[in-house]
Backbone as JSON, one array per atom type, in Angstrom:
{
  "sequence": "MEILWSANLQWVLVSMLFLGMAAGTIGCLSYWKRQSLMSDALSHAALPGGVVAFMLLGEKQLPAMIAGAAVSSLLGAFFIQMIRSSSRIKEDTAMGMVLSVFFGLGIMLVTMVNRTGNGNQSGLDSFIFGQAASMVRKDVFTMLALAALVLLVVFLACKEWKLFLFDPAFAAGLGLSMRLMNSVYLAVLVLVIVIGIQAVGVILMAALLIIPPASARYWTKSFRSMLAVAGLFGGGAGVSGTLFSSMGAGWPTGPFIVLAASFLFLISLVFGVEKGLLVRAFQLWIQRRRLAESETAIIGTGVKRG",
  "N": [[17.97, 29.47, 139.33], [16.82, 27.06, 140.08], [16.65, 26.94, 142.65], [15.37, 28.43, 143.88], [12.79, 27.19, 142.9], [12.28, 25.68, 145.07], [10.32, 24.16, 147.52], [11.01, 24.73, 150.35], [12.39, 26.68, 150.78], [11.51, 28.64, 149.95], [9.18, 29.19, 152.18], [11.17, 29.82, 153.56], [11.78, 32.1, 153.14], [9.52, 33.66, 152.93], [9.28, 33.7, 155.64], [11.58, 35.3, 156.58], [11.43, 37.63, 155.6], [9.26, 38.32, 157.06], [10.75, 38.53, 159.31], [12.5, 40.4, 158.95], [11.01, 42.33, 158.28], [9.64, 42.9, 161.23], [12.23, 43.23, 163.02], [12.77, 45.24, 161.65], [11.0, 47.59, 162.18], [10.78, 47.11, 164.9], [13.15, 47.8, 165.75], [13.1, 50.54, 164.81], [11.58, 51.57, 167.34], [13.75, 51.11, 169.34], [15.44, 53.04, 168.33], [14.39, 55.54, 168.41], [13.99, 55.33, 171.03], [16.44, 55.99, 172.08], [18.13, 53.44, 172.26], [19.77, 51.76, 170.83], [21.98, 50.0, 171.6], [20.84, 48.4, 173.27], [19.62, 46.68, 171.97], [22.06, 45.32, 171.03], [23.4, 44.28, 172.92], [20.79, 42.16, 174.24], [20.63, 40.39, 172.14], [23.47, 39.16, 172.34], [23.21, 38.41, 174.62], [21.5, 36.08, 174.6], [22.23, 33.82, 173.69], [23.7, 32.18, 175.4], [21.52, 31.14, 177.03], [19.76, 30.01, 175.04], [21.68, 27.71, 174.24], [21.92, 26.39, 176.86], [18.81, 25.23, 176.53], [19.32, 23.7, 174.7], [21.28, 21.65, 175.64], [19.72, 20.51, 178.06], [17.97, 19.41, 176.77], [18.82, 17.65, 174.92], [18.83, 17.6, 172.08], [17.86, 19.45, 168.86], [15.11, 21.55, 169.53], [13.47, 24.31, 168.0], [11.61, 25.93, 169.74], [11.97, 25.4, 172.31], [14.46, 25.98, 172.29], [13.99, 28.62, 171.52], [12.62, 29.61, 174.18], [14.45, 29.65, 176.07], [16.54, 31.05, 175.0], [14.98, 33.31, 175.18], [14.83, 33.55, 178.12], [17.15, 34.26, 179.01], [18.11, 36.15, 177.72], [16.41, 38.29, 178.81], [17.14, 38.25, 181.5], [19.43, 39.31, 181.08], [18.49, 41.42, 180.75], [17.67, 42.47, 182.81], [19.79, 42.57, 184.58], [21.1, 44.67, 183.24], [19.37, 46.58, 184.04], [19.62, 46.46, 186.82], [22.3, 47.11, 187.3], [22.98, 49.72, 186.24], [21.02, 50.71, 187.87], [21.99, 50.64, 190.43], [24.52, 51.53, 190.95], [26.98, 54.07, 190.07], [27.65, 53.21, 187.18], [27.22, 53.87, 184.06], [24.43, 53.51, 181.7], [25.24, 53.03, 179.04], [27.6, 51.49, 179.31], [26.9, 49.53, 181.29], [25.6, 47.96, 179.53], [27.57, 47.3, 177.96], [29.08, 45.61, 179.04], [27.14, 43.27, 180.08], [26.86, 41.99, 177.64], [29.39, 41.27, 177.06], [30.19, 39.69, 179.22], [27.73, 37.6, 178.72], [27.91, 36.6, 176.33], [30.6, 35.51, 176.14], [29.66, 33.3, 178.11], [27.95, 31.86, 176.6], [29.75, 30.96, 174.11], [31.55, 29.43, 175.51], [29.67, 27.69, 176.46], [28.98, 26.7, 173.87], [31.45, 25.64, 172.94], [32.01, 23.34, 174.79], [29.47, 21.68, 174.14], [30.08, 21.01, 171.46], [32.16, 19.58, 171.98], [30.89, 17.31, 172.38], [30.12, 16.04, 169.96], [27.63, 16.75, 169.4], [26.9, 19.19, 168.63], [27.5, 20.32, 166.01], [26.23, 18.64, 164.41], [23.44, 19.17, 164.93], [23.05, 21.82, 164.21], [23.47, 23.68, 165.96], [25.73, 25.71, 165.97], [25.0, 27.58, 164.1], [23.69, 29.36, 165.35], [25.3, 31.41, 165.96], [26.32, 32.94, 163.53], [24.21, 32.52, 161.98], [21.84, 30.44, 159.9], [19.84, 30.6, 157.54], [18.63, 29.07, 155.94], [18.9, 26.66, 156.14], [16.88, 25.98, 157.8], [13.92, 23.97, 159.32], [10.87, 23.28, 158.37], [8.84, 23.24, 160.26], [10.19, 24.84, 162.17], [10.21, 27.5, 160.5], [7.76, 28.01, 160.34], [7.06, 28.63, 163.07], [8.96, 30.81, 163.39], [7.77, 32.47, 161.74], [5.08, 32.87, 162.9], [5.74, 34.09, 165.35], [6.81, 36.38, 164.35], [5.13, 37.73, 162.76], [3.12, 38.09, 165.1], [4.61, 39.89, 166.49], [4.19, 42.49, 164.87], [2.1, 42.85, 164.75], [1.31, 43.58, 167.21], [2.87, 46.28, 167.37], [1.64, 47.76, 165.2], [-0.89, 47.73, 165.93], [-0.77, 49.54, 168.55], [0.11, 51.97, 167.58], [-0.13, 54.54, 168.13], [0.08, 54.67, 170.75], [2.52, 53.97, 171.07], [3.62, 55.88, 169.91], [3.53, 58.12, 171.88], [4.62, 57.22, 174.17], [7.44, 57.39, 173.31], [8.01, 59.74, 172.76], [6.39, 61.85, 174.27], [6.21, 60.9, 177.21], [5.41, 62.47, 179.62], [3.33, 63.32, 179.11], [1.67, 61.17, 178.12], [1.73, 59.67, 180.54], [0.02, 61.66, 182.12], [-2.2, 60.86, 180.74], [-2.98, 58.56, 181.69], [-1.56, 56.33, 180.42], [0.38, 53.85, 181.16], [3.6, 53.59, 182.28], [5.43, 51.78, 182.83], [4.09, 49.16, 182.17], [3.75, 50.05, 179.33], [7.21, 50.07, 178.82], [7.65, 47.3, 179.63], [6.4, 46.04, 177.38], [7.55, 46.79, 175.31], [10.19, 45.85, 176.19], [9.77, 42.88, 175.38], [8.39, 42.57, 173.18], [11.03, 43.37, 171.71], [12.62, 41.21, 172.96], [11.64, 38.97, 171.69], [11.77, 39.47, 168.95], [14.3, 39.27, 168.76], [15.06, 36.4, 169.82], [13.72, 35.41, 168.0], [15.32, 35.33, 165.87], [17.76, 34.5, 165.83], [18.33, 32.19, 164.98], [18.11, 32.39, 162.42], [19.94, 34.52, 161.4], [21.86, 34.93, 163.48], [23.69, 35.52, 166.56], [25.84, 37.43, 166.77], [25.08, 39.23, 164.59], [22.81, 39.95, 164.73], [21.88, 42.12, 165.72], [22.56, 44.0, 163.75], [20.48, 43.93, 162.18], [17.98, 45.2, 163.82], [19.25, 47.83, 163.89], [20.28, 48.66, 161.25], [18.01, 49.16, 159.2], [16.08, 51.13, 160.56], [18.07, 53.43, 160.61], [18.34, 53.53, 158.15], [15.59, 54.34, 157.08], [15.19, 56.82, 158.13], [15.84, 58.57, 156.54], [14.31, 59.05, 154.94], [12.11, 60.32, 155.79], [9.9, 62.04, 157.61], [7.83, 61.28, 159.41], [6.8, 59.44, 161.99], [5.12, 57.13, 161.52], [5.42, 56.34, 158.92], [7.96, 55.95, 158.98], [8.2, 53.6, 160.44], [7.27, 51.69, 158.76], [8.79, 52.24, 156.33], [11.0, 51.29, 157.47], [10.73, 48.64, 158.12], [10.02, 47.87, 155.67], [12.62, 47.86, 154.33], [14.06, 46.22, 156.36], [12.78, 43.8, 155.63], [13.24, 43.42, 152.73], [16.02, 43.44, 153.3], [16.56, 40.7, 154.22], [15.26, 38.92, 152.9], [16.88, 39.45, 150.57], [19.42, 38.38, 151.55], [19.03, 36.15, 152.55], [18.44, 34.82, 149.93], [20.65, 34.93, 148.63], [22.87, 33.78, 150.1], [21.65, 30.77, 150.09], [22.67, 30.29, 147.93], [25.17, 29.0, 148.19], [26.87, 26.22, 149.4], [26.39, 25.83, 152.97], [26.73, 28.43, 153.48], [26.96, 31.37, 155.54], [23.97, 32.87, 157.02], [23.25, 35.68, 158.11], [25.97, 37.57, 157.52], [25.22, 37.9, 154.92], [22.6, 38.88, 154.95], [23.36, 41.38, 156.62], [25.22, 43.11, 154.51], [23.28, 43.2, 152.91], [21.65, 44.78, 153.71], [23.19, 47.37, 154.66], [24.1, 47.56, 152.06], [21.32, 49.05, 151.42], [21.41, 50.96, 153.09], [23.24, 52.76, 152.14], [22.47, 53.6, 149.87], [20.41, 54.92, 151.3], [21.46, 56.88, 152.28], [22.64, 58.48, 150.29], [20.75, 59.02, 148.26], [18.55, 59.86, 149.7], [15.25, 61.45, 150.9], [15.46, 63.14, 153.08], [17.67, 64.49, 154.12], [19.68, 63.13, 152.57], [23.14, 62.87, 150.94], [23.41, 63.99, 148.39], [20.79, 65.5, 148.34], [21.26, 67.43, 150.05], [23.41, 68.59, 149.01], [22.45, 69.66, 147.0], [20.56, 71.3, 147.88], [22.16, 72.78, 149.54], [23.65, 74.24, 147.23], [21.42, 75.46, 146.05], [21.19, 77.58, 148.44], [23.5, 78.94, 148.24], [23.24, 80.11, 145.57], [21.15, 81.64, 145.71], [21.71, 83.24, 147.6], [23.9, 84.76, 146.34], [22.68, 85.96, 144.53], [21.12, 87.9, 145.56], [23.18, 89.65, 146.58], [24.15, 90.57, 144.4], [21.65, 91.96, 143.21], [21.78, 93.49, 145.77], [24.03, 94.79, 145.27], [23.43, 96.22, 142.82], [21.49, 97.67, 142.99], [22.88, 99.84, 144.61], [24.73, 100.81, 143.03], [23.14, 102.02, 141.0], [21.66, 104.26, 142.77], [24.02, 105.46, 143.07]],
  "CA": [[16.83, 29.75, 138.96], [16.08, 26.06, 140.28], [16.83, 26.6, 144.37], [13.54, 29.57, 143.99], [11.25, 26.22, 142.95], [12.19, 24.44, 146.44], [8.84, 24.98, 148.63], [11.4, 24.7, 151.59], [13.44, 27.83, 150.61], [10.11, 29.48, 149.57], [8.49, 29.36, 153.28], [12.16, 30.69, 154.32], [11.57, 33.3, 152.27], [8.55, 34.38, 153.61], [9.72, 34.16, 157.16], [12.71, 35.94, 156.7], [10.32, 38.76, 154.97], [8.04, 38.59, 158.12], [11.33, 39.16, 160.48], [12.88, 41.45, 158.51], [10.08, 43.54, 158.85], [9.71, 43.1, 162.03], [13.15, 43.53, 163.09], [13.12, 47.19, 161.17], [10.05, 47.98, 163.21], [11.27, 47.29, 166.72], [14.09, 48.83, 165.59], [12.8, 52.45, 165.21], [11.52, 51.76, 168.54], [15.02, 51.44, 170.07], [16.24, 54.18, 167.66], [13.77, 56.94, 169.18], [13.95, 55.6, 172.84], [18.22, 55.95, 172.08], [18.77, 52.37, 172.83], [20.06, 51.22, 170.07], [23.03, 49.1, 171.98], [20.49, 47.4, 173.63], [19.31, 45.08, 170.86], [23.18, 44.08, 170.65], [23.55, 43.59, 174.13], [20.46, 41.45, 174.17], [21.17, 39.28, 171.0], [24.05, 38.44, 172.56], [23.06, 37.4, 175.93], [20.24, 35.32, 174.38], [23.05, 32.87, 173.07], [23.8, 30.97, 176.64], [20.11, 30.32, 176.95], [19.87, 28.61, 173.9], [22.54, 26.7, 174.79], [21.49, 25.41, 177.97], [18.01, 24.54, 176.14], [19.71, 22.27, 174.04], [21.67, 20.94, 176.66], [18.81, 19.88, 178.73], [16.89, 18.48, 175.65], [20.25, 16.91, 174.01], [18.7, 17.92, 170.77], [17.31, 20.86, 168.77], [13.9, 22.19, 169.01], [13.21, 25.5, 168.42], [10.38, 26.61, 170.6], [12.14, 25.19, 173.49], [15.65, 27.23, 172.48], [13.77, 30.23, 171.93], [12.03, 29.9, 175.38], [15.55, 29.73, 176.84], [17.2, 32.72, 174.81], [14.39, 34.48, 175.92], [14.95, 33.91, 179.8], [18.34, 34.28, 178.86], [18.06, 37.93, 177.14], [15.57, 39.14, 179.99], [18.22, 38.12, 182.44], [20.4, 40.07, 180.79], [17.96, 43.14, 180.35], [17.61, 42.53, 184.38], [21.16, 43.01, 185.06], [22.09, 45.91, 183.13], [18.76, 47.72, 184.63], [20.38, 46.58, 187.98], [24.0, 47.66, 187.31], [22.46, 50.97, 186.09], [20.16, 51.84, 189.19], [22.64, 50.08, 191.84], [25.85, 52.15, 190.61], [27.35, 54.94, 189.28], [27.75, 53.17, 185.75], [26.28, 54.28, 182.99], [23.6, 52.44, 181.09], [26.09, 51.86, 177.97], [28.81, 50.94, 180.02], [26.53, 48.1, 181.72], [25.06, 46.81, 178.41], [28.89, 46.29, 177.29], [29.67, 44.41, 180.59], [26.36, 41.8, 180.0], [26.77, 41.56, 176.4], [30.38, 40.83, 177.21], [29.89, 38.77, 179.99], [26.79, 36.45, 178.43], [28.32, 36.24, 175.29], [31.31, 34.63, 176.71], [29.56, 32.11, 178.56], [27.78, 31.11, 175.62], [30.64, 30.62, 173.31], [32.39, 28.45, 176.15], [28.76, 26.51, 176.44], [29.34, 25.87, 172.62], [32.62, 24.85, 172.76], [31.67, 22.38, 175.49], [28.67, 20.99, 173.23], [30.68, 20.68, 170.56], [33.11, 18.57, 172.41], [30.46, 15.89, 172.77], [29.66, 15.33, 168.99], [26.06, 17.11, 168.88], [26.7, 20.38, 168.37], [27.55, 20.88, 164.93], [25.22, 17.97, 164.01], [22.12, 19.72, 165.52], [22.95, 23.05, 163.76], [23.94, 24.62, 166.97], [26.79, 26.68, 165.4], [24.27, 28.51, 163.13], [23.13, 30.38, 166.51], [26.2, 32.45, 166.13], [26.54, 33.62, 162.43], [22.97, 32.26, 161.54], [22.1, 29.93, 158.71], [18.33, 30.47, 157.36], [18.64, 28.09, 154.64], [19.02, 24.78, 157.17], [15.54, 25.57, 158.73], [13.15, 23.06, 158.77], [9.4, 23.83, 157.94], [8.41, 23.49, 161.58], [11.27, 25.89, 162.25], [9.84, 28.49, 159.78], [6.45, 28.44, 160.96], [7.4, 29.33, 164.3], [9.34, 32.25, 163.35], [6.68, 33.45, 161.04], [4.04, 33.01, 163.33], [6.13, 35.09, 166.25], [7.16, 37.48, 164.09], [3.57, 38.05, 162.47], [2.63, 38.89, 166.54], [5.39, 41.21, 166.76], [4.1, 43.3, 163.75], [0.77, 43.27, 164.91], [1.45, 44.37, 168.13], [3.42, 47.41, 167.14], [0.97, 48.47, 164.36], [-1.92, 48.3, 166.59], [-0.73, 50.21, 169.33], [0.9, 52.96, 166.9], [-0.63, 55.88, 168.42], [0.44, 54.65, 172.19], [3.81, 54.17, 171.42], [4.09, 57.63, 169.47], [3.1, 59.15, 173.01], [5.58, 56.67, 175.07], [8.5, 57.96, 172.81], [8.09, 61.19, 172.23], [5.99, 62.64, 175.32], [5.99, 60.4, 178.3], [4.77, 62.83, 180.45], [1.86, 63.76, 178.6], [1.31, 59.84, 178.22], [1.09, 59.36, 181.88], [-1.36, 62.42, 182.4], [-3.69, 60.47, 179.7], [-2.98, 57.15, 182.03], [-0.66, 55.26, 180.09], [1.27, 52.93, 181.98], [4.86, 53.84, 181.25], [5.78, 50.51, 183.45], [3.39, 48.38, 180.95], [4.86, 50.35, 177.75], [8.25, 49.36, 178.86], [7.71, 46.04, 179.77], [6.01, 45.42, 176.41], [8.82, 46.82, 174.41], [11.34, 44.79, 176.13], [9.14, 41.6, 175.62], [8.64, 42.64, 171.86], [12.5, 43.17, 170.95], [13.62, 40.42, 172.91], [11.29, 38.05, 171.09], [12.68, 39.53, 167.97], [15.64, 38.75, 168.95], [15.37, 35.31, 169.95], [13.32, 34.45, 166.54], [16.32, 35.69, 164.46], [18.86, 34.47, 166.16], [18.83, 30.85, 163.71], [18.56, 32.92, 160.68], [20.75, 35.53, 161.28], [22.92, 34.87, 164.45], [23.6, 36.54, 167.43], [26.46, 38.55, 166.23], [24.96, 40.38, 163.71], [21.28, 40.39, 164.58], [21.66, 43.76, 166.1], [22.46, 45.04, 162.86], [19.18, 43.77, 161.58], [17.54, 45.84, 164.31], [19.82, 49.0, 163.88], [20.43, 49.46, 160.04], [16.95, 49.83, 158.35], [15.3, 52.28, 160.78], [19.1, 54.17, 160.23], [17.96, 54.27, 156.63], [14.4, 54.46, 156.86], [15.43, 57.99, 158.7], [16.55, 59.69, 155.58], [13.69, 59.35, 153.63], [10.79, 60.54, 156.0], [9.83, 62.48, 159.24], [6.74, 61.15, 160.11], [6.99, 58.11, 163.06], [4.36, 55.9, 160.98], [5.86, 56.32, 157.65], [9.13, 55.55, 159.26], [7.82, 51.97, 160.81], [6.78, 51.09, 157.31], [10.01, 51.82, 155.46], [12.34, 50.36, 157.77], [9.74, 47.44, 157.93], [10.36, 47.5, 153.88], [13.98, 47.97, 154.26], [14.1, 44.92, 156.6], [11.87, 42.62, 154.68], [14.16, 43.55, 151.59], [17.62, 42.98, 153.47], [15.99, 39.54, 154.74], [14.91, 38.13, 151.72], [18.29, 39.02, 149.21], [20.7, 38.06, 152.38], [18.81, 34.48, 152.42], [18.39, 34.08, 149.0], [22.34, 34.7, 148.41], [23.23, 32.59, 150.87], [21.31, 30.03, 149.68], [23.39, 29.82, 146.68], [26.35, 27.93, 148.65], [26.37, 24.97, 150.58], [26.83, 26.11, 154.3], [26.93, 29.85, 153.64], [26.32, 31.84, 157.0], [22.97, 34.07, 156.13], [23.58, 36.59, 159.07], [26.71, 38.36, 156.61], [24.86, 38.44, 153.6], [21.5, 40.29, 155.42], [24.23, 42.57, 157.0], [25.65, 43.53, 153.45], [22.1, 43.89, 151.64], [20.91, 46.31, 154.7], [24.39, 48.13, 154.7], [23.64, 48.39, 150.73], [20.44, 49.74, 151.17], [21.92, 52.03, 153.7], [24.14, 53.53, 151.66], [21.61, 54.56, 149.0], [19.42, 56.4, 151.52], [22.78, 57.97, 152.68], [23.01, 59.36, 149.15], [19.73, 59.6, 147.77], [17.59, 60.15, 150.74], [15.05, 63.02, 150.18], [15.31, 63.64, 154.07], [19.33, 65.1, 154.84], [20.43, 62.66, 151.71], [23.77, 63.83, 150.6], [22.65, 64.73, 147.56], [19.45, 66.71, 148.39], [21.63, 68.31, 151.01], [24.1, 69.02, 148.33], [21.45, 70.71, 146.11], [19.69, 72.69, 149.33], [23.48, 74.31, 149.65], [23.33, 74.98, 145.73], [20.5, 76.83, 145.88], [21.15, 78.95, 149.04], [24.38, 80.01, 147.35], [22.78, 80.82, 144.2], [19.94, 82.71, 146.5], [22.99, 84.6, 148.52], [24.52, 85.62, 144.97], [21.53, 87.02, 143.39], [21.04, 88.58, 146.31], [24.27, 90.03, 146.87], [23.97, 91.08, 143.04], [20.5, 92.73, 143.52], [22.25, 94.7, 146.7], [25.1, 95.89, 144.14], [23.02, 96.54, 141.55], [20.63, 98.88, 143.34], [23.83, 100.67, 144.89], [24.96, 101.62, 141.65], [21.82, 102.84, 140.41], [21.99, 105.26, 143.6], [25.47, 106.16, 143.06]],
  "C": [[16.13, 28.62, 140.04], [15.94, 26.19, 141.94], [15.33, 27.77, 144.41], [12.46, 28.46, 143.82], [11.39, 25.38, 144.33], [11.38, 25.29, 147.16], [9.83, 25.28, 150.01], [11.87, 26.4, 151.66], [12.18, 28.79, 150.53], [9.14, 30.17, 150.96], [9.66, 29.7, 153.74], [12.27, 31.98, 154.04], [11.0, 34.24, 152.93], [8.71, 34.54, 154.78], [10.26, 34.77, 157.33], [12.05, 37.19, 156.32], [10.11, 39.42, 156.48], [9.29, 39.17, 159.27], [12.08, 39.75, 160.06], [12.14, 43.05, 158.98], [9.83, 43.76, 160.01], [10.63, 43.42, 163.2], [13.39, 45.16, 162.88], [12.39, 47.9, 161.95], [10.26, 48.26, 164.62], [12.24, 48.05, 166.76], [14.1, 50.24, 165.67], [12.26, 52.47, 166.75], [12.69, 52.26, 169.49], [15.61, 52.83, 169.56], [15.68, 55.68, 168.1], [13.97, 56.63, 170.75], [15.58, 55.29, 173.03], [18.5, 54.94, 172.82], [19.19, 51.44, 172.04], [21.13, 49.71, 170.52], [22.09, 48.04, 172.7], [19.83, 46.46, 172.94], [20.67, 44.26, 170.76], [23.53, 43.37, 171.71], [22.64, 42.53, 174.66], [20.53, 40.35, 173.61], [22.08, 38.68, 171.4], [24.15, 37.71, 173.58], [21.9, 36.31, 175.72], [21.04, 33.98, 173.96], [23.49, 31.54, 174.09], [22.55, 30.33, 176.89], [19.56, 29.33, 176.11], [20.31, 27.4, 173.65], [22.49, 25.65, 175.6], [20.4, 24.51, 177.68], [18.42, 23.27, 175.46], [20.28, 21.2, 174.68], [20.81, 19.58, 177.56], [18.22, 19.07, 178.03], [17.61, 17.5, 175.05], [19.76, 16.78, 172.89], [17.73, 19.29, 170.38], [15.84, 21.09, 168.58], [13.59, 23.1, 169.41], [12.58, 26.35, 169.54], [11.21, 26.26, 171.96], [13.59, 26.56, 173.55], [15.13, 28.59, 172.08], [13.38, 30.64, 172.92], [13.12, 30.18, 175.97], [16.35, 30.89, 176.65], [16.36, 33.5, 175.24], [14.49, 34.65, 177.31], [16.35, 34.49, 179.75], [18.45, 35.66, 178.64], [17.08, 38.91, 178.36], [16.32, 39.19, 180.89], [19.1, 39.18, 182.37], [19.8, 41.68, 180.77], [18.22, 43.25, 182.12], [18.91, 43.13, 185.03], [21.76, 44.42, 184.64], [20.92, 46.65, 183.98], [19.58, 47.85, 186.57], [21.72, 47.32, 188.36], [23.6, 49.41, 187.3], [22.06, 51.6, 187.36], [21.1, 51.61, 190.59], [24.0, 51.07, 192.35], [26.03, 53.26, 189.71], [27.35, 55.1, 187.47], [26.63, 53.22, 185.34], [25.53, 53.12, 182.18], [24.52, 52.1, 179.66], [27.04, 51.18, 178.34], [28.23, 49.52, 180.55], [26.02, 47.44, 180.77], [26.31, 46.23, 177.77], [29.11, 45.36, 178.41], [28.92, 42.93, 180.51], [26.79, 41.3, 178.69], [28.26, 40.55, 176.43], [30.52, 39.38, 177.95], [29.1, 37.46, 179.46], [27.18, 35.76, 176.96], [29.29, 35.3, 175.25], [30.83, 33.64, 177.08], [28.9, 31.73, 177.31], [28.76, 30.57, 174.63], [31.38, 29.56, 173.86], [31.14, 27.06, 176.11], [29.03, 25.96, 175.15], [30.16, 25.19, 172.32], [32.35, 23.46, 173.67], [30.65, 21.26, 174.58], [29.14, 20.72, 172.35], [31.63, 19.32, 170.33], [32.33, 17.17, 172.39], [30.03, 15.2, 171.33], [28.6, 15.94, 168.65], [26.25, 18.52, 168.35], [26.62, 20.49, 166.87], [26.2, 20.16, 164.2], [23.94, 18.81, 164.0], [21.94, 20.93, 164.81], [23.16, 24.23, 164.83], [24.72, 25.65, 166.65], [25.98, 27.73, 164.89], [23.62, 29.57, 164.11], [24.42, 31.6, 166.65], [26.22, 33.1, 164.94], [24.88, 33.39, 161.73], [22.99, 31.19, 159.9], [20.2, 29.6, 158.62], [17.92, 29.45, 156.45], [18.29, 26.27, 155.26], [17.46, 24.69, 157.97], [14.74, 24.73, 158.33], [11.72, 23.75, 158.52], [8.77, 24.19, 159.55], [8.92, 25.21, 162.22], [10.56, 27.66, 161.93], [8.47, 29.01, 160.27], [6.49, 29.05, 162.32], [7.89, 30.46, 164.42], [8.29, 33.07, 162.47], [5.62, 33.74, 162.11], [4.27, 34.15, 164.64], [6.19, 36.5, 165.6], [5.66, 39.13, 163.31], [2.89, 38.96, 163.96], [3.22, 40.06, 166.48], [4.83, 42.6, 165.96], [2.79, 43.59, 164.39], [0.84, 43.96, 166.43], [1.63, 45.83, 168.36], [2.26, 48.16, 166.32], [-0.32, 48.87, 164.96], [-2.15, 49.17, 167.69], [0.46, 51.34, 168.58], [0.79, 54.15, 167.92], [0.42, 55.86, 170.25], [2.35, 55.1, 172.36], [4.81, 55.51, 170.83], [3.97, 58.73, 170.98], [4.34, 58.36, 173.69], [6.93, 57.15, 174.84], [8.99, 59.45, 173.14], [7.44, 62.42, 173.28], [5.42, 61.58, 176.32], [5.29, 60.88, 179.63], [3.4, 62.93, 180.59], [1.13, 62.19, 178.63], [0.6, 59.48, 179.32], [0.01, 59.82, 182.49], [-2.65, 61.44, 182.1], [-4.07, 59.28, 180.62], [-2.87, 56.16, 181.56], [-0.16, 55.0, 181.03], [2.75, 53.1, 181.28], [5.74, 52.38, 181.5], [5.14, 49.35, 182.38], [4.21, 48.5, 179.66], [6.43, 49.56, 177.93], [8.48, 48.05, 179.04], [7.22, 45.35, 178.16], [6.83, 45.62, 175.28], [10.21, 46.33, 174.56], [10.82, 43.21, 175.75], [9.45, 41.55, 174.03], [9.9, 42.76, 171.2], [12.86, 42.08, 171.66], [12.96, 38.88, 172.3], [11.76, 38.53, 169.4], [13.94, 38.96, 167.53], [16.05, 37.16, 168.88], [14.9, 34.42, 168.77], [14.66, 34.51, 165.52], [17.48, 35.05, 164.72], [19.06, 32.84, 165.3], [18.66, 31.06, 162.64], [19.65, 33.85, 161.07], [22.04, 35.6, 162.41], [22.88, 35.81, 165.84], [24.48, 37.31, 167.17], [25.73, 39.8, 165.39], [23.26, 40.53, 163.69], [21.04, 41.97, 165.05], [21.3, 44.37, 164.84], [21.26, 45.22, 161.86], [18.16, 44.92, 162.43], [18.06, 47.73, 163.98], [19.99, 49.45, 162.41], [19.3, 50.19, 159.15], [16.26, 50.96, 159.35], [16.31, 53.19, 160.48], [18.78, 54.68, 158.92], [16.79, 54.64, 156.55], [14.51, 56.18, 157.29], [15.55, 58.91, 157.85], [15.71, 59.71, 154.53], [11.75, 59.99, 154.28], [10.95, 60.96, 157.67], [8.81, 61.93, 159.8], [7.15, 59.62, 160.92], [6.49, 56.89, 162.19], [4.96, 55.42, 159.87], [7.22, 55.68, 158.06], [9.06, 54.33, 160.03], [7.57, 51.07, 159.42], [8.03, 51.24, 156.56], [10.87, 51.39, 156.31], [12.01, 49.14, 158.14], [10.08, 46.9, 156.33], [11.76, 46.78, 153.5], [14.77, 46.62, 155.04], [13.93, 43.57, 155.93], [12.9, 42.29, 153.57], [15.62, 43.13, 152.16], [17.7, 41.39, 153.91], [16.26, 38.45, 153.84], [15.96, 37.74, 151.08], [18.95, 38.44, 150.14], [20.36, 36.49, 152.36], [18.97, 33.98, 151.14], [20.2, 33.89, 148.55], [23.08, 33.47, 148.66], [23.04, 31.18, 150.93], [22.04, 29.54, 148.48], [24.68, 28.98, 146.8], [26.16, 27.35, 149.5], [27.23, 25.56, 151.75], [27.19, 27.74, 154.6], [26.17, 30.72, 154.77], [24.93, 32.89, 156.14], [23.44, 35.44, 156.96], [24.7, 37.71, 157.69], [26.14, 38.77, 155.69], [23.74, 39.59, 154.04], [22.65, 41.29, 155.76], [24.84, 43.43, 155.75], [24.51, 44.03, 152.76], [21.36, 45.05, 152.75], [21.86, 47.41, 154.79], [24.21, 48.66, 152.8], [22.95, 49.51, 150.44], [20.03, 51.27, 152.15], [22.52, 53.15, 153.18], [23.57, 54.28, 150.28], [20.63, 55.43, 149.61], [20.36, 57.53, 152.02], [22.74, 58.81, 151.26], [21.91, 60.04, 148.7], [18.65, 59.96, 148.76], [17.01, 61.2, 150.68], [15.14, 63.71, 151.64], [17.19, 63.72, 154.51], [20.01, 63.97, 153.76], [21.72, 63.87, 151.46], [23.71, 64.49, 149.23], [21.92, 66.05, 147.42], [20.44, 67.97, 149.5], [22.94, 69.29, 150.31], [23.69, 70.0, 147.16], [21.14, 71.63, 147.39], [21.4, 73.44, 149.49], [23.43, 74.82, 148.35], [22.98, 76.36, 145.79], [20.51, 78.07, 146.9], [22.28, 79.76, 148.68], [24.04, 80.84, 146.48], [21.88, 81.95, 144.31], [20.55, 83.91, 146.49], [23.43, 85.29, 147.18], [23.95, 86.18, 144.29], [21.5, 88.16, 144.38], [22.04, 89.92, 146.83], [24.49, 91.29, 145.56], [23.0, 92.14, 143.04], [21.13, 93.73, 144.37], [23.21, 96.07, 146.05], [24.43, 96.54, 143.19], [22.27, 98.05, 141.89], [21.58, 100.04, 144.17], [24.35, 101.67, 144.06], [24.19, 102.48, 141.0], [21.79, 104.16, 141.58], [22.73, 106.35, 143.15], [25.03, 107.13, 141.61]]
}
């Protein structure tokens, strides 16, 4: 309980709440756009940009490293689109290629920095597995402001996102620019990824974007409600995972957040009101009972006629 009285940890928990909510809502857009793997590819692609920014500055400055990671992620997205449009390679294959190449480059750069004796001291290794509890207040404020901006963009344009995802032809007929919506979608996705790397890490950041929307799908059919539920699940996983990781010295935050999100998914899978296992089993039992009653009624009617 003494840990909870730490002012720095309280700010970290608030920032992780907003980060989880932002990741959950953006993950809903990727879920319905059928590009969940894109978040994984871009999160891995962000690593070399952050490391290059650190190498140029010689010290850890979160805004500069976020900018470098964003440039690297956008470059990865550009290569994915280029490979897809200029060859017969499918989109998922292109994502896998970009993910592997960029992540391999990032690990090589991290190794080079660590050999200089500055990588571990700067917390650069936390970009791989995440370490939210080690963030300073300046890092927290930066993450909090950017996550709030992402949430604002998603919820203010909820109608436009619905048209963009479910009926792009009708949206284009209304004058909504698909290129602009694609650009905004990619921008907010990259922004969530790069601000979450410090806390969750490049390896597990994709889980925070994928698992909460998948969990929310078991509770509602409404797009707006799914955004809210996914944000709630993402925020809950971020807060609980960060809290547990802060109880041990040097415990990485990312794995604990993923475990918390997985626990929420299991609960949704079993108890979800929309196609949860218990609900489906109950519905199947009701159908079998009605079928048995109808068969009994038919047999009874035949016996009376006989």
